[in-house]
C-alpha positions in Angstrom: -46.5 -23.4 62.3 -45.8 -25.7 59.3 -48.0 -26.4 56.3 -50.6 -29.2 56.4 -49.3 -32.6 55.4 -51.5 -32.8 52.3 -49.8 -29.5 51.0 -46.4 -30.9 51.6 -47.2 -34.1 49.7 -48.6 -32.1 46.8 -45.5 -29.9 46.5 -43.3 -32.9 46.6 -45.3 -34.6 43.8 -45.2 -31.5 41.5 -41.6 -30.5 42.0 -40.1 -33.2 39.7 -42.6 -32.3 37.1 -41.8 -28.6 37.2 -38.0 -29.3 37.1 -38.5 -31.7 34.2 -40.6 -29.2 32.3 -38.0 -26.5 32.8 -35.3 -28.8 31.5 -37.0 -29.8 28.3 -39.1 -26.8 27.2 -37.1 -24.4 25.0 -36.8 -20.8 26.1 -39.5 -18.4 25.0 -38.9 -17.0 21.4 -35.8 -19.1 20.9 -35.2 -20.1 17.2 -33.2 -23.0 15.8 -29.7 -21.8 14.6 -29.5 -21.4 10.9 -27.5 -24.1 9.1 -24.1 -23.0 7.8 -23.9 -23.3 4.0 -21.6 -25.9 2.6 -18.2 -24.8 1.2 -19.5 -25.5 -2.3 -22.6 -23.4 -1.8 -20.6 -20.6 -0.3 -18.1 -20.6 -3.2 -21.0 -20.6 -5.7 -22.5 -17.5 -4.0 -19.2 -15.7 -4.0 -18.7 -16.5 -7.7 -22.0 -14.8 -8.4 -20.8 -11.7 -6.6 -17.2 -11.5 -7.9 -16.5 -11.9 -11.6 -13.0 -11.9 -13.1 -13.3 -9.9 -16.4 -10.1 -9.8 -18.4 -10.1 -8.2 -21.8 -9.6 -10.2 -25.0 -5.9 -10.5 -25.7 -4.8 -9.7 -22.1 -1.3 -10.9 -21.3 -2.6 -12.8 -18.3 -5.2 -15.5 -18.0 -7.3 -16.4 -14.9 -7.0 -20.0 -14.0 -8.6 -20.6 -10.6 -9.7 -19.0 -7.4 -9.3 -20.3 -3.8 -12.0 -18.4 -1.9 -10.3 -19.1 1.5 -12.3 -17.4 4.3 -14.2 -15.0 2.0 -17.8 -14.4 2.9 -20.7 -12.1 2.3 -22.5 -10.6 5.3 -25.8 -8.6 4.9 -26.6 -6.2 7.6 -29.8 -4.3 7.0 -29.6 -2.4 3.7 -25.9 -3.0 3.3 -23.8 -6.0 2.2 -20.3 -6.5 3.4 -18.1 -8.5 1.1 -15.0 -9.8 3.0 -12.5 -11.1 0.6 -9.6 -13.4 1.7 -8.8 -15.2 -1.5 -6.0 -16.2 -3.8 -6.4 -15.9 -7.6 -4.2 -18.0 -9.8 -3.1 -16.4 -13.1 -0.9 -17.4 -16.0 1.4 -15.3 -18.1 0.2 -16.0 -21.7 2.4 -13.3 -23.3 5.8 -13.7 -24.8 7.5 -11.4 -22.3 8.4 -11.7 -18.6 5.9 -9.8 -16.4 7.3 -7.6 -13.6 4.2 -5.9 -12.3 0.4 -6.2 -12.3 -2.4 -3.9 -11.1 -6.0 -5.2 -10.7 -9.1 -3.0 -10.2 -12.0 -4.3 -8.1 -15.2 -2.3 -8.7 -18.8 -2.7 -7.9 -21.6 -2.4 -10.4 -23.3 0.3 -8.4 -20.5 2.8 -8.4 -21.3 3.7 -4.8 -18.6 4.8 -2.3 -16.8 2.0 -0.7 -17.1 -0.2 -3.7 -13.7 0.2 -5.3 -10.3 -1.1 -4.4 -7.0 -2.0 -6.1 -4.5 -4.9 -5.8 -1.0 -3.9 -6.9 1.7 -6.7 -7.5 5.1 -5.1 -8.0 8.4 -6.9 -8.2 7.1 -10.0 -10.1 9.4 -12.2 -12.1 7.0 -14.3 -14.2 8.3 -15.8 -17.4 6.1 -16.7 -20.4 3.8 -19.6 -19.5 4.5 -19.4 -15.8 1.7 -19.2 -13.2 1.5 -16.8 -10.3 -0.8 -16.0 -7.3 -2.5 -12.8 -6.5 -3.6 -12.6 -2.8 -6.6 -10.4 -2.0 -7.4 -9.3 1.6 -9.9 -6.5 1.7 -13.5 -5.6 2.7 -16.0 -3.8 0.6 -19.4 -2.5 1.7 -22.2 -1.8 -0.7 -25.9 -0.9 -0.4 -28.6 -3.5 -1.2 -31.6 -1.9 -3.0 -34.9 -3.5 -4.1 -33.5 -6.9 -3.5 -30.6 -6.5 -5.9 -27.4 -7.8 -4.5 -24.1 -6.0 -5.3 -21.9 -7.5 -7.9 -18.1 -6.8 -8.2 -15.9 -7.1 -11.2 -12.2 -7.7 -11.0 -10.5 -6.0 -14.0 -7.0 -5.6 -15.3 -5.7 -2.0 -15.0 -2.2 -2.7 -16.2 0.7 -5.0 -16.8 4.4 -4.0 -16.7 6.9 -6.0 -18.6 10.6 -6.6 -18.0 11.6 -3.9 -20.5 9.3 -1.4 -18.7 6.8 -1.4 -21.5 3.2 -1.3 -20.3 -0.3 -2.4 -21.4 -3.7 -1.7 -19.9 -6.3 0.9 -19.3 -4.1 2.8 -16.8 -7.2 4.4 -15.1 -5.3 4.4 -11.8 -2.0 5.7 -13.1 -0.7 2.1 -12.8 2.0 2.7 -15.4 3.6 5.4 -13.3 3.3 3.5 -10.0 4.5 0.1 -11.4 7.4 1.7 -13.3 8.7 3.7 -10.4 8.5 0.6 -8.1 10.2 -1.5 -10.7 13.0 1.0 -11.3 13.9 1.1 -7.6 13.7 -2.7 -7.4 16.1 -3.0 -10.3 18.5 -0.6 -8.7 18.7 -2.7 -5.5 19.1 -6.0 -7.4 21.7 -4.6 -9.8 23.8 -3.4 -6.9 23.7 -6.7 -5.1 24.4 -8.7 -8.3 27.4 -6.5 -9.1 28.7 -7.0 -5.5 28.2 -10.8 -5.8 30.0 -11.0 -9.1 33.0 -8.8 -8.2 33.5 -9.6 -4.5 31.7 -12.8 -3.8 29.2 -14.2 -1.4 31.0 -12.9 1.7 30.7 -9.3 0.6 27.0 -9.9 -0.4 26.3 -11.2 3.1 28.1 -8.3 4.7 26.0 -5.8 2.7 22.7 -7.5 3.6 23.7 -7.5 7.3 24.3 -3.8 7.1 20.9 -3.3 5.6 19.3 -5.3 8.4 21.2 -3.3 11.1 20.2 0.0 9.5 16.6 -1.0 9.2 16.4 -1.7 13.0 18.1 1.6 13.8 16.2 4.0 11.6 13.3 5.8 13.1 10.0 5.4 11.4 7.9 8.4 10.4 4.2 8.6 9.5 3.7 11.4 6.9 0.2 12.5 6.3 -1.1 15.1 3.8 -4.2 16.8 5.1 -5.8 19.0 2.5 -8.2 20.6 5.1 -7.9 21.4 8.7 -5.0 21.1 11.1 -4.3 18.9 14.1 -2.6 21.6 16.2 -3.7 25.0 17.5 -0.1 26.3 17.5 0.1 29.4 15.3 2.0 28.8 12.1 5.2 30.7 11.6 5.8 33.2 8.8 7.0 31.5 5.6 10.6 30.2 6.0 12.8 29.1 3.2 13.9 25.5 3.1 16.7 23.9 1.1 16.8 21.1 -1.4 19.4 18.3 -1.6 21.2 19.0 -4.9 20.8 16.4 -7.5 22.5 17.5 -10.7 20.9 14.8 -12.8 17.3 15.7 -11.9 15.3 17.1 -14.8 13.3 19.3 -12.4 15.3 22.0 -10.7 13.9 23.6 -7.5 14.6 27.3 -7.5 12.9 28.6 -4.4 10.9 26.9 -1.6 9.1 28.1 1.5 6.8 26.6 4.2 5.2 27.7 7.4 6.0 25.6 10.5 3.6 24.9 13.4 4.8 22.2 15.8 4.8 18.9 13.9 3.1 20.4 10.9 4.4 22.0 7.7 1.7 24.3 6.3 1.2 25.2 2.6 4.6 24.3 1.0 5.3 26.6 -1.9 7.8 25.6 -4.6 9.2 27.4 -7.7 10.6 24.9 -10.1 12.1 24.8 -13.6 12.2 22.1 -16.2 15.8 21.7 -17.3 15.2 18.7 -19.5 14.4 18.5 -23.2 10.9 16.8 -22.6 7.6 18.0 -21.2 7.1 17.2 -17.5 3.6 16.2 -16.3 4.2 14.9 -12.8 6.7 15.1 -10.0 7.1 14.0 -6.4 9.2 15.5 -3.6 10.9 13.5 -0.9 11.2 15.0 2.6 14.0 14.8 5.1 13.3 16.5 8.5 15.3 17.3 11.6 13.6 17.7 15.0 14.5 20.2 17.6 17.0 17.7 19.1 18.9 17.4 15.8 17.7 13.9 14.9 17.3 13.4 11.2 14.4 11.4 9.6 13.4 10.2 6.2 9.7 11.2 6.1 8.4 10.0 2.8 7.3 11.6 -0.5 4.3 13.6 -1.6 3.1 14.7 -5.1 4.6 18.2 -5.9 2.5 18.9 -8.9 -0.7 16.8 -8.7 -1.9 15.8 -12.2 -2.6 19.2 -13.5 0.8 20.6 -14.4 2.4 20.5 -17.9 5.9 22.0 -17.8 7.5 22.6 -21.2 11.3 22.3 -21.6 12.9 25.4 -19.9 9.6 26.6 -18.4 9.2 27.6 -14.8 6.2 27.2 -12.5 5.1 28.0 -9.0 3.3 25.1 -7.2 1.5 26.1 -4.0 -0.2 23.3 -2.1 -3.1 24.3 0.1 -2.8 21.8 2.9 -0.7 20.5 5.8 2.1 17.9 6.0 1.9 16.2 9.4 4.9 14.3 10.8 4.7 11.7 13.6 7.2 9.2 14.8 6.0 5.6 14.8 7.0 3.6 17.9 9.0 0.4 17.7 6.8 -1.2 20.4 3.5 -2.6 19.3 0.5 -0.8 20.7 2.4 2.3 21.6 1.0 5.6 20.3 2.6 7.9 17.7 4.7 10.9 18.9 4.5 14.2 17.0 7.9 15.3 15.7 8.6 19.0 16.5 10.1 20.3 13.3 13.3 22.1 13.5 14.5 22.0 9.8 13.2 20.6 6.5 15.1 19.4 3.4 13.5 18.4 0.1 14.7 16.5 -2.9 13.2 15.5 -6.2 12.3 11.8 -5.9 10.4 11.2 -9.1 9.6 12.9 -12.4 7.2 11.7 -15.2 7.4 13.0 -18.7 4.6 13.4 -21.2 5.8 10.3 -23.1 5.3 8.2 -19.9 9.0 7.8 -19.1 10.0 8.0 -15.5 13.1 9.6 -13.9 14.3 8.6 -10.4 17.5 9.2 -8.6 19.8 6.2 -8.3 20.9 5.8 -4.7 23.9 3.8 -5.7 25.2 6.5 -8.0 28.6 7.8 -6.9 27.3 11.4 -7.0 24.4 10.6 -4.7 24.6 12.5 -1.4 25.3 10.1 1.5 22.2 11.0 3.5 19.9 9.9 0.6 21.7 6.5 0.6 21.4 5.8 4.3 18.2 7.4 5.5 15.8 5.0 3.9 15.4 1.2 3.4 13.4 0.3 0.3 10.7 -2.4 0.2 12.9 -4.5 -2.0 15.8 -4.2 0.4 13.5 -5.4 3.2 12.3 -8.3 1.0 15.8 -9.4 0.1 16.9 -9.1 3.7 14.0 -11.3 4.7 15.1 -14.0 2.2 18.6 -13.9 3.7 17.3 -14.2 7.3 14.8 -17.0 6.5 16.7 -19.1 4.0 20.4 -18.0 4.0 22.9 -16.7 1.6 22.6 -19.3 -1.1 18.8 -18.7 -1.4 19.5 -14.9 -1.7 22.0 -15.5 -4.5 19.5 -17.7 -6.3 16.9 -15.0 -6.0 19.2 -12.4 -7.5 19.8 -14.7 -10.5 16.0 -14.6 -11.4 
């Protein structure tokens, strides 16, 4: 039996009112969205958080900052500073600059508040300007209403003659010098080829670099000071060989390691300083073969840390308590890494630093350099020059080499 007529009329009268009310009344507890700050206000807030502090007499001068998509996000008691900016500097010295290291550090000194920006391979003449792109994220605690402030400081500048100036708190001199020496080796090789055999030979050499880069397997080398990633028992210590480099100031005399699957456990090296200068640092490069006989360039690791001081003619035993882990990186994006089952390991001295700050590195273009060291690795500068050739052609590459 239906409802009385008066109830049906009452429902019909109230329904539009109810619908109208639902349409216009805001949801319970809803709040108006906060207004986005203007670009000028955002940049002003970022300037208060990040200060460029260059010392008096520095060889570079800060000109401007493009803050890009940088922002500060506060979540609870922590502030996340996301930097996507470009700093503009000018070389105000009388020498060409070939490398710069910047140190970004918070005023609190808390973990997560320190980062570096390294710019190798620069070719900046006196008076010229250059950009420094920064893409990183720093997280710092917010206490008692005090917001974190970050300072961008200069840790070091490397000049064309490999002289250096700066605080060097991050060992920037060693890093920038080693990178620049390898860059100069690659560029000298191509310039000599261009001058003696012409552009056709230059193009052929670059195309060989590109082909080799696509063929070489990629290896992820990790140094774990604690713990292991596999439960496979490590072998007894086995001796491994070193690639002979007669010009190396550091001579490996004996080397052993324990193998467990894709891990090399606790490498132990006995070395001798055969130079006339004190050695304070060295790095060892690794070449590995898997159980199928494939050969990989696996990268370099410090052999001495920063604690060794090896006088001329002196010997030392360096034993590293840790694990080298080797994994092959896939060529397809998104695919996982594959552990490399180690069959054989070869080492070579890849870098030596002396007490006076000078650096020794093997020259891959030296006639006495073993062929495997020439071909097993493509340097960052080789990749950069190859990219210039692919994007802009042979004439642009020749112009780059003339810089």
